[in-house]
N, C-alpha and C positions, 0 to 999 in steps of 0.2 A: 724338675725330673719327675715330681709326681703327676703334672699335668701332660707330660710326653707319655708316661705309663698308661694315663686315663686316655688319651688318645690313642694308643696302641690297642688297648682293650675294646674301644669303640671300632677300630679296624678289624680287628678279629670276630665282632659282631656282625659286622656287615659282610665279611667274608662268608659267614656261616649262612646269611640270607641269600647272599647270591649263589652259593651251592646249592641251597634249595630251589631257587628260582630256575635254575639251570637245568636239573634233573628231571623236571616235570612230572615228580611223583607225588605232589600235593605236599602242604604245607606239615612241617614235624617240629612241634614247640618242644618236645622232649629233649631234641638236639640242642635247642637254645637253653633250656632249662639246666641241662648238665653241664653245659659250659659255663653258665653264669653262676652255678652254686659256688663251685671253688673261687671264682673272682671275688665274692664277696664274704667268703668263708660262712655261709647259711645253707641252708636247704629252701627248696622253692617247689610250690604247686601250683597249678593253673585249674582253678575250679571253675567248672562251666555253668552256663546260665542257668541250668536246672538244680544246681547246688551240689553236683558230684565233683568229685576230683578226677579230671580227664586224663592228668598224667603228672609226674611229680619225681623228684630227684630220690634215689634210693632210701635216704634216711629221713625224709620227711616227717616229722611226727604228726601223724593223722589225728591221735586221740585229742589234738587242741581244736579241731573244726568244729565240734559241738558248740563250745564256749563261744566262738566266732559267728555263730548262724545270724544273730541279729544284724553284725556290722555286714556281714556278707550279703544279706537281704537287701539293706540300703543301698550297697554300692552296686547290687545287680540291678537294682530298681531305678538307678539314675540320682539318688537323693544325694549322693556324696561321689566324690572322684577319688580319693584317697583316704587313707586312716593308719593310725599307729597306735598299737595297743599291747597289753601284754596278757601271756596266758601261761600260768605257771611259772617256769624256768625260763620262759622264751619271750624275746622281744620280737613283736610281729608287726610287720609293714605291709598293708593290702593298698593295690591300686586296680580299679575297674579299667577294662579295656575296650576300646571301639566307642562308637557313637550311640550305637541303638540297644534300647534297653529291651530284655533282659541282659545284662553284659556278663562276660566272663570276669574273674577277679584273679590277679596274681597275688600269691600268697608267700610272703617271705618270712622265716622263721630261723631266728638266731639266738645266741647266748648272750648277745649285746647289740644294742642299737646299731644299724648301719650308719657308716660314716657318711658325709655327704658326696664323695664320688661313689660309695656303694649304691646311695639311693638315686644318684643320676644315672648309674649302669642300670640299677631296676628299671626305672622308668623308660630309659632306652628300648631295654629288651622287651618291657611290655610293648612297647609301642610298635617294634616289629614284629611282635608276635601278633598283635592285633593286624598290622599291615598283612602279613602272611596269611590270617585267617581271612582277611576280606578278598585278597588275591584268590584263595582256594573258594569261597563264595562265588567270586566272578567266573572262575572257570567251571563251576558246577552249572550257573546260569547259563553260560556260553554252551556247555555240552548240552544242555535241556533245549536250548534253543535251536542248535542244530540238529537234535533228535526231532523235535517238533516240525522243523522246515523240511527236513528230510520226509517225514510221515507226510506232510501236506503234499508235496511234490509226487510222493508215490500215489496219493489219492487222486490229484489232477490227472497223472497218467492213466489210473485205472479208469477213470470217467471218460477219458480219450479213447482206451481201448473199448470200452462199451460202446463208443460214438454217441455218448450223452454231452456236448458240448455246453449244453444250458448248465448242466450240474457243475461241469467243470470251472465255469464263470463265477457260478453262486459260492462254490468253494472258496473263492479268491477275491471276494468282494472287499474292496479297499486298496487292493495290491495285485491286480489283474496282472499275469505275466505277460510279457511282448508276445512270446508264443502263440496265445489264444486270439491275437488280434489277426494272426496270418490267415492266408486263404490255404497255403498247403505247407507241408513240413517233410523234412526226411527224417527217418530213425538211423541214427550210428549206433553200432552196437560194439562196444569197447571191450574187448577181453584184455584183464590186467590182474595182477596179485590181488586178492581180495582186501589185502592190508592199504593197497593204494586208494581204494575208492572213496574214503572219507576224506583223503589228503587231496585228490584232485575236485571232489565237489565242494570242498571248502575253497581252494584256491581260486576256483573261476566263478564262486558265488558273488552275486551283486548284493546290495544293503537290503533288498527285500525278500531275499531268500531264494531267489531263482538265479537263470545264468544268462542275464541279458536278453537275447532272442532265443535262447535254448533252455533246456531243462534236463540237469543230469538227474537221473533216480536209480538207485543202488536195485537191483534185480533180486528179489527176495527167494526166488527159486535157484538162483546158480551164482554162486558167491564169487565167481570171476568176472560177473557180467556187470558192466554200467552201461544202461541205457541213456541214450544222450537224444533228446528230440531238438531238433533245429528248425527253425522257420526257413522255409525254403523262398529265393527269390534273388537272393544277393548273387553277387558276380562270384563270391567264394564258393557258395553251394552248388552254383550251375557248373562248376568245374569237375565235379564228382565223377561225371562220365555216365550216369546212371542210364541215358538215352542209348542204350548199346554199345558205349564207348567201352575198351578194353581197361581193365583195372589197372593195368601196366600205366597207361597214359594218365589215367586219373591220378596214379601216385606221383608221376614224374611232374604233371601239371603242379599238384599240391605242393612238394618239396620246391620247385622253383618260385612258386608264388611266396611261400614261407620266406625263403632265403632272401628274397628280395624285400619284402617287406618288414619283417621282424626277425633278428637274429636271436630274440632272446625272449619269445613270447610265452614259451612253456612254464617259466618261471615268475611271470610278472602278474601283479595284483595292482588295480588303481584304487583312488578313493573313491570312485564310482562303480567299482566291482571289476570285472574283467574286461578285458580290450576286445569289447564287442565288434568294433568297426572291422577287424580282419575276419570275423566269421568263426562261430564255434567249430566249423568244419574243418579249417584251416589248423586250428589250435590242437585239434584230435587228431589229425593227420601227421603232425610235427609230433606229438607224443609219442605217436607208435614208431616213427621213424628213429625217435633217440631212445627208445627202449625195445631191447630186443625180445621180451616178455610180453610185450602188448601185441595185440592183432585188432583188426578193424573191418566190420561189415557194414555197408551203407545202402539203403534203399533208395528205390525212386521217389521222386515226389508225389505225395498223395495229399487228399483234402484231410483235413482235420479228422473229420469224422471216420476216415478209413485208416487212423493209426494202427489197428490190429494188423490189416494187411501190409504196411509198411514195416511192422515189427517183424511179420513173418518173414519178409523178404530181407531183413538185415539179419535174422539168424541164417538164413542158406548163406547170403554173401560172407558171414563170419566163417563158416564152415570151409568155403573156398579160400577165404582169406589166409587161413592158418597154413595153407599148403603152398604159398607163393612166396618168393624171396622179400615182396615188399610187405608182407603180412597185411595188406590191404586188398580190399575187392568190393567194387560196386556189384550190385545184383544185374545180373543178364537177363534182362526182361523176356520172359516166354509167356504164351498165352495160356491161362490156367485151363484145366480140363472141364470145369463146371458150365462154363457158358457155352461149350462145344456138344454137349450132351442134348438130345431132343428134348425142349423144354417142358412139354405136357406131360409126357411119358415119364421124364425124369422127377418132376414133383410127384406125380403118382406114385412112385416107387418108393420116394424117400417118406412120404406121409403114410404109405402102407406100414414100412419099416418101423417106423418111430410112433404109429397109432396107439399101442399099448402103453406108452408113456404121457398119455394125454392128460392123467389125473396125478402124474408124479409132481412132488414138491420142486420150487422153481431152484433151490439151493441143490436138490440132486442133479438136475438137469445141468446146472453150470459147473458143478463138479464133474459129471461125466465128459462134457465138452473139452474140459482142459485134460482130463485123464486119457482120453484117447489119442492124445497128442504127445504130452510129457509125462515123465515117469511120476508114479503115485507120490513119491517122496518130495518131487518138485512142487507137485500141486500143494501137498501139505503145507510147504514153507511158503508158497505164494498165498494161500488162502488163511495162513496162521491158525490151522487146525491140525490133529493128530492124522497120523499115516493111517491108524486105526478107523479113525471116523471116515476118510477117504474110502477105505476098503469096505465099511459099512454101507455106505452111498453107492459105490459099484455094486454090490453084492445084490442090493435091492433092485437096481437096474438089469443086472443079469439074470436074475429070477423073472422080473416081468417079461422080458424078450426073449428068454430061453437062449441066451448067446454066452459065449465065454469071452469075455473081455480081454482074457491073457493072449488071445489069439490076434497075431498081428492083422490077418486081413479081417478079421470081425471089426477091429478097431477101426481100420482104413475104410471099410463101408459104412459103418456107423457116422464116422466124419464126414462123409461126403453126404450121407443123409442129412446130417445137421445144417451141412452147408447150403444143398439145396430148400431145405425147408425155411432156412433164415434162421434156425437154430430153435424153432418151437415146433412140438409135435402138435398132430391135428388130432382133436377130441372126438372127431368123427367116427362112424361105424361102416365097415363093409367098403367094396370097391365103388368107384366112383361110376355113376349112371350105368352100373352092371357091367363094364367091362373088365376084362381080366387084368389083373395088375402084372406090369411088364416086370423082367427079372433084370438083375444087374448086368447079366451076359447079353441080354438084348440090347440094352442102353448102350454097351461098349462094342458091339459088332457094328456100329455105325462108322462110315468112313472118315468124319472129322475125329471121330476118337482115335482111330487107328494112325492118322495121320499126325495126332498129337503124340502118340505113344511113340512112332518112329522118330520124330524129331525130339523128344524126350531122352531117348536112349542113342542117339547119333553120335554121342562123344565117345561111346564106347567101342566103334567099329573097327578101330585099326586092331593091330595084332595085341598089343597090350590090352587094348579095350576088350579084346573077345575073353581075355583070360578073367578080367574083372567081372565081364558078364556073365561067366559061368559062377563066380564066386558069388556074386548078388542073387543070381537065381537059388543057390544053394543056401544062401543066407536067409532068403525069405522062407525056403520051405522048412528050415530050421527053427523058424519062428523067432529069427533075429538073435540065435544064439551062436556065437562065435566058437565055442569048443564044439559041438555039435556039428557045424560047419566043417570045421577043420579035420574032424574025423571021417566026416563023409567024402570030403576031398582028398584026403591023404595027405593034408598039409598042416603046418604048425599053425597055431592059433595066433602067432604073431603074424603070420603071413597073411592070414585072413584079414586081422586088423590092418595091415598095410593096404591091401587091396581095398577095404572099405573108406580108409582115409583118402586113398588115391580117386576113387569113384566121387566123394564129396566134392572134392577139386573139379573135375571133370562134368559132373552134373548141376553143380551150384545147388547143392541140396545138404542139408545137416542131416546126417545119419546117425552120428554117433554122440552127439553132446545132448540135444534134446530130443532127438528122433523125429523133430517136425518134418523131415523131408521124406521119411519112409512111406507116407501114405502114397505120394505121386509114384513112388518107386513101386510099391505093389500095384497100383492101377495099371500102369504101364506095361509091367511084365504080364498081368493079366489080359490086357487088350491084345498083346501081341500073340497071345496062346490063344486067340480065339479067328474062327474065320470071319472076314469082314464080309457082310450082305450089301447087294447093289441097293 
């Protein structure tokens, strides 16, 4: 009977361990001690490796600990594994836990010496506490590894955004991701609940901390975005439809392909990492199809050095995707405005606008380039600085240029100048060769610019589109303030927002989430309002 009772107690102890392991909230030795004390009719304490009580039963006699200090020191240092002694009226049993010094010590104090069964139960409880502690250490180590892997992936992405392939490879010496050996990539921008990003990045992570031929990166600026860089060239990736295919066709091809090849790919992880033979693009599209809260924007293929352009395309594609039944969209390629402007005159205009910034610190310029496109709070999160710091740098630029960066047209013009000047202002002085500097209106009056603007705004030409056109014009005139736009048009703010979301889909431009498509809209409306010259 006694043996059966002892076995029953061990089962109860194991049940407590299973409960703790299943809840995923970390080890709780207090629960084990509270269970153990009544079983052996004694009080128990866990003394940490530093000599302080970490947890104990309610009536544990802490006054005995000073007399036990020499014994505790020897047990913690590894000179002893267990000891039995007396302290006043108490019979004390001490056991060191774990293999690494300094070790925690389990201290049992009772009015009588523990029985053989009680001593055995103490040893089992101590072993299980040690195992729980090691499991906690393993979890902490794992989380630390995941955090560092996530940081490194973002660093690689940042280097690619800057077009610095050499830096990206140097940061990954010893475990260069397959992505960096590809000639071209696509950016897949996945919109999902922020709490899903860790799970997805870990599920499809391989043994080196990357994602096969891809790279999943947490967007620090927008908590619902998971940025996925995928090496281009496989059959899977070429099915995305970026060569002016419709997004519907892309989604249909992807769905059929997934159904044929792998019914359960979204939940499987293999010994070598994700099942990359299917392609990360297929996996991502399957996730969107199976999760109504997800959406996916897909860029065209780009060289690795043009990752920033691919990311911009993915942002616009995602804006369009959120308004489609499939919640997936490939970027519909359109010729950008910059190469259509007269090269010499456009360069002269850009350098003249940026010339006062010639001696501005590089950090200020980098912050400004981001802030003309993204909200200031997003820039702060992206660069891990305060919003006040961002505002301080922008105030310096505003004072230098004599411009108001709070004005959407000013931001659009400054962004265009940065693009034309390659991002760096010219430190020279005066007009070039004595020629008058051209104005932005003069650059925009060219026929190629007008053709671009007409093509950009063409999706708004039907009856519904003309209504949207009026809303967009009023919205830009109101400095993208939806409430002011609603008052001007005599409509509700919700109607204005609905029109803007519809325009995002038709124009394939992000207007509301990051605002990265607003500049094209500003330029198109500006050009249409000008009379072209021959």
